[in-house]
C-alpha positions as CSV (number, residue, x, y, z in Angstrom):
1,M,-16.9,-46.0,79.7
2,T,-14.1,-45.4,77.2
3,Y,-11.1,-43.4,78.1
4,S,-9.0,-41.5,75.5
5,T,-5.4,-42.3,74.9
6,T,-4.5,-39.1,76.8
7,E,-6.7,-40.1,79.8
8,R,-5.2,-43.6,79.9
9,A,-1.6,-42.1,79.7
10,T,-2.5,-39.8,82.6
11,L,-3.7,-42.6,84.8
12,L,-0.6,-44.7,84.0
13,S,1.6,-41.7,84.9
14,V,-0.3,-41.3,88.2
15,A,0.3,-45.0,89.0
16,L,4.0,-44.7,88.2
17,A,4.2,-41.5,90.3
18,S,2.6,-43.3,93.2
19,L,5.2,-46.1,92.9
20,R,8.0,-43.5,93.0
21,S,6.3,-41.8,96.0
22,G,6.3,-45.1,97.8
23,L,9.9,-45.7,97.1
24,Q,11.0,-42.2,98.0
25,N,8.6,-41.1,100.7
26,G,7.0,-44.3,102.0
27,H,3.4,-43.4,101.1
28,A,1.1,-43.3,98.1
29,L,0.8,-40.2,95.8
30,K,-2.2,-38.0,96.9
31,P,-3.4,-36.4,93.7
32,D,-5.9,-33.6,93.9
33,A,-8.8,-34.8,91.8
34,C,-9.7,-31.1,91.0
35,D,-6.5,-30.9,88.9
36,Y,-7.8,-33.6,86.5
37,P,-10.6,-33.9,83.9
38,S,-14.0,-34.8,85.2
39,S,-13.8,-38.2,83.6
40,L,-10.8,-39.0,85.9
41,S,-12.2,-37.4,89.0
42,E,-15.4,-39.4,89.0
43,T,-15.8,-41.9,91.8
44,R,-14.8,-45.3,90.3
45,A,-13.4,-48.6,91.4
46,C,-10.2,-50.0,89.8
47,F,-7.5,-52.6,90.1
48,V,-3.8,-52.0,89.5
49,T,-1.6,-55.0,88.6
50,L,2.1,-55.0,88.4
51,N,4.0,-57.5,86.3
52,Q,7.8,-58.2,86.2
53,D,9.1,-60.3,83.3
54,N,5.5,-61.4,82.5
55,M,5.1,-62.6,86.0
56,L,2.7,-61.2,88.6
57,R,4.5,-58.8,91.0
58,G,1.4,-57.4,92.8
59,C,-2.3,-56.7,92.4
60,I,-4.6,-54.7,94.6
61,G,-8.0,-53.1,93.9
62,S,-11.5,-52.5,95.0
63,L,-14.8,-53.7,93.8
64,E,-16.9,-50.8,95.0
65,P,-16.2,-47.2,94.1
66,C,-15.2,-45.1,97.1
67,T,-12.9,-42.3,95.8
68,S,-12.0,-40.5,92.6
69,L,-10.5,-42.6,89.9
70,V,-7.1,-40.8,90.0
71,N,-6.9,-41.4,93.8
72,S,-8.0,-45.0,93.4
73,V,-5.3,-45.6,90.9
74,A,-2.7,-43.9,93.1
75,D,-3.8,-45.8,96.2
76,N,-4.0,-49.2,94.5
77,A,-0.7,-48.8,92.6
78,Y,1.1,-48.1,95.9
79,A,-0.7,-51.0,97.6
80,A,0.1,-53.4,94.8
81,A,3.8,-52.5,95.2
82,F,4.1,-52.4,99.0
83,R,1.1,-54.1,100.6
84,D,0.3,-57.2,98.6
85,P,1.0,-59.9,101.2
86,R,2.1,-62.4,98.5
87,F,5.2,-60.4,97.6
88,P,8.0,-58.4,99.3
89,E,7.9,-54.6,99.0
90,L,9.0,-53.2,95.7
91,T,12.6,-52.1,95.4
92,L,14.0,-49.4,93.3
93,P,16.0,-51.7,91.0
94,E,12.8,-53.5,90.1
95,L,10.9,-50.4,89.0
96,A,12.3,-50.0,85.5
97,G,11.3,-53.5,84.5
98,L,7.7,-53.3,85.6
99,T,4.6,-53.2,83.4
100,I,1.6,-51.4,85.0
101,H,-1.9,-52.6,84.2
102,I,-5.0,-50.6,85.2
103,S,-8.5,-52.1,85.1
104,V,-11.4,-49.6,85.6
105,L,-14.5,-51.5,86.8
106,G,-18.0,-51.1,85.6
107,P,-20.9,-51.6,88.1
108,L,-21.3,-55.1,89.7
109,Q,-24.3,-56.9,88.2
110,G,-25.9,-59.6,90.4
111,V,-26.3,-63.0,88.7
112,A,-29.2,-65.3,89.5
113,C,-28.3,-69.0,89.2
114,D,-30.1,-72.0,90.6
115,S,-27.1,-74.4,90.4
116,E,-23.4,-74.6,89.7
117,A,-24.2,-75.9,86.2
118,D,-26.4,-72.9,85.6
119,L,-23.6,-70.6,86.7
120,L,-21.1,-72.3,84.4
121,R,-23.4,-71.9,81.5
122,Q,-23.6,-68.1,82.1
123,M,-19.8,-67.7,82.3
124,Q,-18.5,-66.6,79.0
125,P,-14.7,-67.1,78.8
126,G,-12.8,-63.9,78.1
127,I,-15.7,-61.6,78.7
128,D,-16.5,-60.6,82.3
129,G,-14.8,-60.4,85.7
130,W,-16.6,-62.4,88.4
131,V,-17.2,-62.2,92.2
132,I,-18.4,-64.9,94.5
133,Q,-19.3,-64.5,98.1
134,E,-20.5,-67.0,100.8
135,K,-20.7,-65.4,104.2
136,E,-17.2,-64.1,105.0
137,F,-15.6,-65.8,102.0
138,R,-15.2,-63.6,99.0
139,G,-13.1,-63.7,95.9
140,T,-12.9,-62.0,92.5
141,F,-11.0,-62.6,89.2
142,L,-10.6,-59.8,86.6
143,P,-11.5,-60.6,83.0
144,S,-7.8,-60.9,82.2
145,V,-7.6,-64.1,84.3
146,W,-9.4,-65.8,81.5
147,E,-6.1,-65.6,79.6
148,T,-4.6,-68.2,82.0
149,L,-7.8,-70.0,83.0
150,P,-9.7,-70.1,79.7
151,D,-12.1,-72.9,80.7
152,A,-15.2,-71.9,82.8
153,R,-14.9,-74.9,85.1
154,Q,-11.2,-74.3,85.7
155,F,-11.9,-70.5,86.2
156,L,-14.7,-71.1,88.8
157,D,-12.6,-73.8,90.7
158,H,-9.7,-71.3,91.1
159,L,-12.1,-68.5,92.0
160,K,-13.5,-70.7,94.8
161,M,-10.0,-71.4,96.0
162,K,-9.2,-67.7,96.0
163,A,-12.3,-67.1,98.1
164,G,-11.2,-69.8,100.6
165,L,-13.8,-72.3,99.5
166,A,-13.3,-75.9,98.3
167,T,-13.6,-76.5,94.6
168,D,-16.6,-78.8,95.1
169,Y,-18.4,-76.3,97.3
170,W,-21.8,-75.1,96.2
171,S,-24.6,-73.4,98.1
172,D,-27.8,-71.8,96.9
173,S,-27.1,-68.9,99.3
174,M,-23.8,-68.0,97.5
175,A,-24.0,-64.5,95.9
176,V,-22.5,-64.0,92.5
177,W,-21.8,-60.9,90.5
178,R,-20.2,-60.1,87.1
179,Y,-18.6,-56.9,85.9
180,S,-16.9,-55.5,82.8
181,T,-13.6,-53.6,82.8
182,E,-11.7,-51.2,80.6
183,S,-8.1,-52.3,80.9
184,F,-4.9,-50.8,79.6
185,S,-1.2,-51.2,80.3
186,A,2.3,-50.0,79.5
187,A,5.8,-50.7,80.6
188,V,7.4,-48.2,83.0
189,K,10.0,-47.3,80.4
190,D,7.3,-46.6,77.9
191,I,5.3,-44.5,80.3
192,E,8.4,-42.4,81.0
193,K,8.9,-42.0,77.2
194,G,5.2,-41.3,76.5
195,T,5.0,-44.3,74.2
196,P,1.4,-45.5,73.4
197,M,0.1,-48.2,75.7
198,N,-1.9,-51.4,75.1
199,G,-5.5,-51.4,75.9
200,I,-8.7,-53.4,75.7
201,A,-12.3,-52.9,76.9
202,G,-14.0,-55.9,78.4
């Protein structure tokens, strides 16, 4: 999966429009996937992350694809702004200072590992996103989290905590997946101006 500059700009504009819809109308934008190129109307999973002054302001997404990419972006942008329980709802004065990040997920790939040491050996810092699940406990980190947790041991410990598990927890029944993303971002003021965004594939 590789999206063109125009496709990325379209998705970022959809995310911004959904934020404005939330502020003005109290609900997410509901784009008609038929109005977009086939690459953006495919059923894909994504995460949308909002940053304010280089600090996290909200992040919501899905691991499994369940709707068109444009609708997934719109829904997750709205949810990141208004439904992330870690933060208050977005306010209009905050909007102009936001940076919007979109990560489109590739398929989840199951990882076989017979020990925690084996799992750590398979984790390549900076490359993949990871999911762990033990019964009802589940957590994921996008590849971008490697920027703040560059050591595999540290990354896994924090991922366990996010899933609600102790850092020293290990079970042979724990399920593990990895996934790649195509990620790109732009400041709201640049989206409004049509200024090129930053992007990486991971």
